[in-house]
BAFI-3210 file (N, C-alpha, C; in Angstrom, 3 decimals, decimal comma, padded with zeros to 6 digits):
// residues 174
n [1|2|3|4|5|6|7|8|9|10|11|12|13|14|15|16|17|18|19|20|21|22|23|24|25|26|27|28|29|30|31|32|33|34|35|36|37|38|39|40|41|42|43|44|45|46|47|48|49|50|51|52|53|54|55|56|57|58|59|60|61|62|63|64|65|66|67|68|69|70|71|72|73|74|75|76|77|78|79|80|81|82|83|84|85|86|87|88|89|90|91|92|93|94|95|96|97|98|99|100|101|102|103|104|105|106|107|108|109|110|111|112|113|114|115|116|117|118|119|120|121|122|123|124|125|126|127|128|129|130|131|132|133|134|135|136|137|138|139|140|141|142|143|144|145|146|147|148|149|150|151|152|153|154|155|156|157|158|159|160|161|162|163|164|165|166|167|168|169|170|171|172|173|174]
n.u [007,463|006,387|006,037|003,739|001,200|-000,986|-004,053|-006,782|-009,480|-011,482|-014,435|-013,885|-011,157|-009,372|-007,115|-007,028|-008,689|-008,956|-007,775|-005,990|-007,313|-008,990|-011,564|-013,744|-013,138|-012,703|-015,115|-016,489|-017,960|-016,056|-014,357|-011,545|-010,213|-011,398|-012,122|-009,608|-008,928|-007,241|-005,764|-005,346|-003,822|-001,588|-000,277|001,391|003,351|006,637|008,227|007,920|007,048|006,401|005,085|005,840|003,493|001,595|002,944|002,972|000,209|-000,371|001,237|-000,058|-002,682|-002,617|-001,333|001,517|003,182|004,888|002,859|003,581|005,301|007,107|010,142|010,387|010,124|010,174|009,622|011,234|012,549|013,000|014,296|013,767|011,091|010,430|009,182|010,700|011,692|010,100|010,592|011,578|012,960|014,170|014,229|015,740|015,781|016,183|013,678|014,346|016,891|016,454|014,829|016,146|017,152|014,775|013,612|015,467|015,161|012,540|012,655|011,722|009,007|006,236|006,772|005,437|003,945|002,761|-000,334|-000,778|-000,499|001,574|003,975|003,536|003,487|006,177|007,352|005,946|006,739|009,369|009,082|008,604|006,342|004,448|001,873|-001,319|-003,553|-006,690|-009,197|-012,312|-014,218|-017,671|-018,055|-017,517|-014,943|-014,200|-011,861|-008,416|-005,799|-004,446|-005,024|-003,122|-001,023|000,214|000,632|-000,237|-000,443|-002,483|-003,372|-006,389|-006,830|-008,313|-011,455|-013,479|-015,606|-015,775|-017,411|-018,482|-016,951|-015,759|-013,389|-010,300|-007,787|-004,986|-002,491|000,856|000,976|001,657]
n.v [-007,031|-004,619|-001,532|-001,114|000,741|-000,328|-000,156|000,804|003,148|005,786|007,327|010,024|010,173|009,194|007,043|006,168|006,864|009,817|008,882|007,065|004,731|001,789|000,830|001,562|000,340|-002,417|-003,612|-004,125|-005,870|-008,059|-009,981|-011,747|-013,196|-012,333|-009,975|-007,598|-008,310|-008,803|-011,251|-012,366|-010,311|-010,264|-012,637|-012,019|-010,396|-009,502|-008,038|-005,511|-002,231|000,025|002,706|003,867|004,246|002,581|000,158|-000,008|-000,194|-002,694|-004,350|-003,951|-004,779|-007,231|-009,294|-011,380|-013,641|-012,150|-011,040|-011,224|-012,984|-012,002|-010,076|-007,241|-003,743|-001,009|002,368|004,591|006,756|005,749|003,045|001,310|000,832|-001,510|-004,648|-007,090|-010,097|-009,794|-010,097|-007,607|-004,766|-001,728|001,443|004,494|007,056|008,129|006,982|006,323|005,339|003,008|001,531|-000,031|-002,202|-003,312|-004,119|-006,054|-007,915|-008,655|-010,384|-010,498|-010,358|-008,178|-004,993|-003,797|-000,938|-000,356|000,664|004,020|007,138|009,062|007,641|006,490|008,861|009,604|007,606|008,106|010,756|010,284|009,092|006,357|004,696|002,528|001,550|002,188|000,809|001,089|000,468|001,609|002,396|002,526|005,068|008,193|009,937|012,448|013,464|012,628|010,292|011,048|009,702|010,073|012,460|014,314|016,152|014,337|012,538|010,220|007,365|005,812|002,349|000,047|-000,988|-002,235|-004,293|-005,360|-006,960|-004,646|-002,668|-000,315|-000,723|000,392|000,497|002,313|003,715|004,892|007,643|007,137]
n.w [-014,118|-011,848|-010,082|-007,659|-006,208|-004,084|-002,608|-000,414|-000,366|001,000|-000,384|-000,464|-000,618|001,435|003,168|005,704|008,818|010,995|013,350|012,441|011,958|010,630|010,667|009,091|006,740|007,175|007,709|005,438|002,602|000,698|-001,755|-001,330|-003,315|-005,561|-008,270|-008,410|-005,835|-002,669|-002,147|-004,685|-005,793|-004,020|-004,613|-006,732|-005,708|-004,830|-003,076|-000,493|000,801|003,468|005,528|008,891|010,380|009,161|009,532|012,371|012,804|011,656|013,310|015,767|015,272|014,055|015,692|016,509|014,318|011,530|008,883|006,176|003,661|001,912|001,334|003,399|004,068|006,337|006,272|008,155|010,686|013,073|014,024|016,107|016,112|014,863|015,593|017,638|016,079|013,858|010,410|009,142|007,608|008,743|007,207|006,532|004,522|001,101|-001,061|-003,650|-003,413|-002,001|-003,696|-005,889|-004,391|-003,456|-005,869|-006,700|-004,596|-005,080|-007,194|-009,930|-009,529|-008,572|-006,962|-004,024|-002,868|000,100|001,541|002,847|002,228|002,406|002,149|-000,362|-001,780|-001,697|-003,301|-005,681|-006,262|-006,853|-009,251|-009,405|-009,150|-011,049|-011,385|-009,920|-007,802|-006,646|-004,331|-003,828|-001,057|-000,047|001,409|003,133|004,831|005,638|006,803|007,526|006,694|003,652|000,348|-001,766|-001,371|-003,205|-006,263|-009,141|-012,259|-014,023|-016,066|-016,895|-016,628|-015,986|-014,642|-012,045|-009,971|-006,633|-004,286|-001,959|-003,083|-005,513|-007,905|-009,184|-011,643|-012,262|-014,404|-015,011|-017,165|-020,627]
ca.u [007,635|005,900|005,906|002,302|000,585|-002,239|-004,641|-008,212|-009,719|-012,857|-014,818|-013,284|-009,718|-008,574|-006,772|-007,236|-009,398|-008,100|-007,054|-005,284|-008,113|-009,506|-012,863|-014,578|-012,722|-012,704|-016,485|-017,084|-017,993|-015,055|-013,871|-010,087|-009,757|-012,172|-011,544|-008,808|-008,830|-005,911|-005,030|-004,910|-002,751|-000,415|000,428|002,365|004,215|007,919|008,757|006,988|007,491|005,310|005,510|005,788|002,109|001,015|003,611|002,474|-001,178|-000,299|001,775|-001,053|-003,958|-002,358|-000,191|002,110|004,146|004,747|001,915|004,051|006,481|008,007|011,026|009,588|010,798|009,369|010,312|011,162|013,792|013,021|014,416|013,248|009,665|010,271|008,988|011,661|011,152|009,526|011,635|011,329|014,127|013,898|014,988|015,616|016,518|015,453|013,138|015,061|018,046|015,939|014,100|016,882|017,213|013,441|013,451|016,289|014,519|011,272|012,994|010,855|007,618|005,950|007,097|004,189|003,931|001,604|-001,083|-000,062|-000,310|002,850|004,988|003,232|003,886|007,629|007,605|005,408|007,593|010,601|008,740|008,776|005,084|003,966|000,420|-002,000|-004,807|-007,438|-010,546|-013,034|-015,302|-018,830|-018,190|-016,587|-014,397|-014,091|-010,463|-007,581|-004,586|-004,767|-004,680|-001,869|-000,991|001,072|000,038|000,193|-001,321|-002,637|-004,254|-007,287|-006,561|-009,315|-012,424|-014,234|-016,333|-015,528|-018,267|-018,923|-015,944|-015,471|-011,937|-009,745|-006,364|-004,434|-001,091|001,587|000,713|002,748]
ca.v [-006,433|-003,247|-000,969|-000,916|001,274|-001,072|000,311|001,110|004,548|006,263|008,075|011,351|010,119|008,924|005,635|005,900|007,970|010,725|008,121|006,028|003,526|001,192|000,207|001,888|-000,539|-003,827|-004,109|-004,184|-007,133|-008,130|-011,324|-011,598|-013,829|-011,754|-008,893|-006,641|-008,781|-008,810|-012,512|-012,471|-009,328|-010,636|-013,740|-011,475|-009,441|-010,058|-007,258|-004,445|-001,169|000,765|003,673|003,391|004,229|001,335|-000,944|-000,086|-000,676|-004,141|-004,984|-003,875|-005,404|-008,592|-009,717|-012,689|-013,684|-011,161|-011,636|-011,255|-013,819|-011,236|-009,106|-006,075|-002,583|000,062|003,642|005,240|007,219|005,102|001,604|000,543|000,576|-002,879|-005,630|-008,197|-011,301|-009,488|-009,999|-006,317|-003,895|-000,297|002,215|005,952|007,634|008,389|005,733|006,017|004,534|001,711|000,844|-001,120|-003,349|-003,908|-004,789|-007,259|-008,854|-009,099|-011,482|-010,528|-010,090|-006,770|-004,277|-003,245|000,193|-000,655|001,815|005,133|008,109|009,766|006,761|006,442|010,155|009,573|006,770|008,810|011,915|009,756|008,508|004,908|003,940|002,228|001,358|002,456|000,063|001,627|-000,035|002,686|001,965|003,404|005,959|009,317|010,091|013,866|013,797|011,463|010,155|011,191|008,638|010,425|013,902|015,074|016,202|013,295|012,267|008,784|006,924|004,752|001,095|-000,990|-000,704|-003,426|-004,285|-006,487|-006,757|-003,267|-001,744|000,008|-000,886|001,084|000,364|003,458|003,523|006,103|007,975|006,764]
ca.w [-012,809|-011,742|-008,744|-007,553|-004,992|-003,951|-001,363|-000,404|-000,056|001,112|-001,582|-000,442|-000,803|002,628|003,355|007,132|009,462|011,772|014,379|011,684|012,035|009,396|010,901|007,942|005,652|007,532|007,868|004,091|001,874|-000,351|-002,052|-001,456|-004,558|-006,659|-009,060|-007,646|-004,456|-002,064|-002,294|-006,079|-005,951|-003,222|-005,280|-007,664|-005,017|-004,423|-001,956|-000,130|001,701|004,115|006,519|010,274|010,866|008,649|010,224|013,752|012,767|011,419|014,519|016,841|014,913|013,591|016,516|016,217|013,209|010,460|007,936|004,792|003,392|001,051|001,984|003,785|004,626|006,920|006,142|009,458|011,300|014,390|013,770|017,238|015,907|014,362|016,653|017,566|015,449|012,535|009,387|008,499|007,649|008,855|006,224|006,630|003,400|-000,133|-001,608|-004,891|-003,027|-001,561|-004,766|-006,560|-003,481|-003,460|-007,161|-006,649|-003,664|-005,657|-008,105|-011,101|-009,146|-008,343|-005,734|-003,491|-001,957|000,942|002,028|003,442|001,160|002,486|001,565|-001,793|-002,343|-001,898|-004,480|-006,853|-006,547|-007,448|-010,549|-009,311|-009,188|-012,399|-011,319|-008,666|-007,747|-005,509|-004,109|-003,153|-000,168|-000,174|002,563|003,185|006,176|005,958|007,086|007,825|005,891|002,225|-000,598|-002,430|-001,132|-004,119|-007,598|-010,072|-013,396|-014,258|-017,150|-016,468|-017,320|-015,740|-013,583|-011,687|-008,705|-005,747|-003,121|-001,762|-003,590|-006,900|-007,982|-010,342|-011,923|-012,958|-014,791|-015,395|-018,576|-021,546]
c.u [007,148|005,973|004,461|001,932|-000,809|-002,835|-006,156|-008,370|-011,199|-013,175|-014,167|-011,758|-008,859|-008,345|-006,894|-007,971|-008,433|-007,270|-006,217|-005,997|-008,640|-010,860|-013,807|-014,316|-013,001|-014,088|-017,186|-017,007|-016,975|-014,650|-012,366|-009,509|-010,475|-011,413|-010,868|-008,625|-007,399|-005,145|-004,516|-003,749|-001,468|000,379|001,525|003,359|005,496|008,591|007,793|007,619|006,271|005,919|005,337|004,372|001,416|001,631|003,065|001,032|-001,180|000,173|000,741|-002,306|-003,830|-001,165|000,293|003,114|003,847|003,885|002,400|005,294|007,529|008,959|010,268|010,458|009,771|010,210|010,137|012,542|013,941|013,104|013,880|011,752|009,418|010,236|010,031|010,994|010,477|010,664|011,434|012,579|013,672|014,793|014,692|016,448|015,594|014,973|013,816|016,318|017,630|015,400|014,897|016,991|015,867|013,196|014,242|015,643|013,220|011,455|012,007|009,381|007,454|006,484|005,812|004,486|002,637|000,984|-000,266|000,320|001,019|003,981|004,776|003,659|005,392|007,985|007,114|006,289|008,914|010,345|008,781|007,477|004,622|002,451|-000,084|-003,340|-005,516|-008,823|-011,266|-014,209|-016,448|-019,053|-017,267|-016,165|-014,266|-012,677|-009,722|-006,320|-004,970|-004,278|-003,328|-001,727|000,032|000,371|000,627|-000,817|-001,322|-003,525|-005,087|-007,035|-007,675|-010,201|-013,189|-014,966|-015,952|-016,325|-018,764|-018,039|-016,010|-013,955|-011,412|-008,246|-005,957|-002,989|-000,463|001,229|001,932|003,456]
c.v [-004,997|-002,814|-000,517|-000,342|000,665|-000,713|000,421|002,550|004,776|007,034|009,449|011,325|009,936|007,425|005,205|007,095|008,807|010,014|006,997|004,685|003,080|000,515|000,410|000,932|-002,005|-004,428|-004,306|-005,588|-007,068|-009,594|-011,225|-012,238|-013,261|-010,660|-007,879|-007,060|-008,897|-010,101|-012,698|-011,513|-009,810|-011,778|-013,240|-010,510|-010,126|-009,310|-006,113|-003,446|-000,436|001,792|003,126|003,362|002,947|000,140|-001,107|-000,580|-002,194|-004,852|-005,011|-004,691|-006,811|-009,137|-011,117|-012,578|-012,592|-011,761|-011,758|-012,125|-013,048|-010,366|-007,792|-004,988|-001,659|001,332|004,406|005,728|006,626|003,590|000,739|000,277|-000,872|-003,858|-006,740|-009,459|-011,052|-009,359|-008,760|-005,465|-002,445|000,439|003,696|006,546|007,854|007,062|005,355|005,184|003,132|000,881|-000,248|-002,377|-004,073|-004,693|-006,092|-008,321|-009,416|-010,212|-011,614|-010,311|-008,593|-006,278|-003,604|-002,097|000,049|000,659|002,872|006,111|008,825|008,932|006,668|007,743|010,203|008,764|007,466|009,986|011,487|009,102|006,987|004,108|003,783|002,128|001,733|001,726|000,491|001,011|000,997|002,126|002,975|004,251|007,154|009,493|011,550|014,337|012,513|011,482|010,123|010,003|008,891|011,949|014,693|015,122|015,109|013,199|010,769|008,543|005,760|003,502|000,083|-000,569|-001,989|-003,232|-005,536|-006,218|-005,331|-002,239|-001,537|000,047|-000,306|000,821|001,558|003,118|004,873|006,405|007,621|007,981]
c.w [-012,862|-010,285|-008,613|-006,187|-004,945|-002,604|-001,499|000,036|000,205|-000,170|-001,640|-000,340|000,430|002,771|004,812|007,720|010,303|012,837|013,757|011,765|010,687|009,589|009,716|006,772|005,970|007,721|006,527|003,504|000,739|-000,530|-002,265|-002,708|-005,781|-007,391|-008,147|-006,183|-003,976|-002,336|-003,711|-006,335|-005,271|-003,846|-006,214|-007,044|-004,540|-003,290|-001,687|000,815|002,224|005,052|007,925|010,824|010,417|009,370|011,647|013,793|012,577|012,693|015,648|016,542|014,353|014,368|016,143|015,102|012,190|009,353|006,492|004,664|002,592|001,877|002,181|004,396|005,254|006,845|007,444|009,873|012,697|014,201|014,912|017,127|015,469|015,540|016,518|017,005|014,114|011,533|008,516|008,671|007,746|007,862|006,422|005,504|002,222|-000,724|-002,921|-004,604|-002,595|-002,721|-005,481|-005,688|-003,438|-004,744|-007,179|-005,765|-004,232|-006,682|-009,271|-010,800|-008,879|-007,012|-005,290|-002,548|-001,172|001,402|002,737|002,365|001,199|001,892|000,053|-002,475|-002,593|-003,149|-005,752|-007,240|-007,183|-008,805|-010,563|-009,426|-010,634|-012,444|-009,935|-008,737|-006,479|-005,487|-003,256|-002,362|-000,248|001,086|002,377|004,634|006,594|006,246|007,422|006,995|004,413|001,400|-001,250|-002,386|-001,951|-005,471|-008,493|-011,199|-013,657|-015,462|-016,635|-017,298|-017,154|-014,583|-013,308|-010,381|-007,932|-004,476|-003,074|-002,462|-005,099|-006,994|-009,290|-010,436|-012,775|-013,321|-015,082|-016,838|-019,431|-022,088]
res [x|x|x|x|x|x|x|x|x|x|x|x|x|x|x|x|x|x|x|x|x|x|x|x|x|x|x|x|x|x|x|x|x|x|x|x|x|x|x|x|x|x|x|x|x|x|x|x|x|x|x|x|x|x|x|x|x|x|x|x|x|x|x|x|x|x|x|x|x|x|x|x|x|x|x|x|x|x|x|x|x|x|x|x|x|x|x|x|x|x|x|x|x|x|x|x|x|x|x|x|x|x|x|x|x|x|x|x|x|x|x|x|x|x|x|x|x|x|x|x|x|x|x|x|x|x|x|x|x|x|x|x|x|x|x|x|x|x|x|x|x|x|x|x|x|x|x|x|x|x|x|x|x|x|x|x|x|x|x|x|x|x|x|x|x|x|x|x|x|x|x|x|x|x]
***
C-alpha cells in the first residue's frame, strides 16, 4: 500500500490552465493500459481524495454516475458541493486526520491523491505521499494550477513513455 499522487502536468508544471481547464491534456495520444496509464494505475487504487475544484470539474465534464468505485473524499469547507447521488464524502480538516480512514477504506490497495496541486501539497506537507507519478504533456501553459506548490524532495524511480507523454515515477527519498 502506498499513498500516490498520480497526475498529469504541462512541461512548465501546471495541472490545469488558468480557467481550471484540461483541454491541453485531453487531446493527447495516450494508452490507458500502457506504461503509467490510468487504467493500469486505477486497478491498484482502493480509495481517493481530491479538492473541490477537481471534483466540480469531474461533475461538470463527466455527468451521471460517479466514475469511481473506490471510496472517495472531496476536501472542501462547502459540503453542498457534492452532487446528490454521488457516493463522495466531503471532508474539512487536516488530511493527517483523514488519512487513516482512507488507508482503512483502501483495504491494502493504494490511496490516490487525485490531481490538484493544493490538495497534493497538504498530503506532502503532512509527509503522507510515498510516490508521485507525473505524465508530462508536450506543452506549456504559462500559468494555472501548480503541480505541487510546496518545497519537496524526491528520488527518481522510473521513467517511461506513453503516447505523447513522458512519464516519471518519483518516491520519497529513503
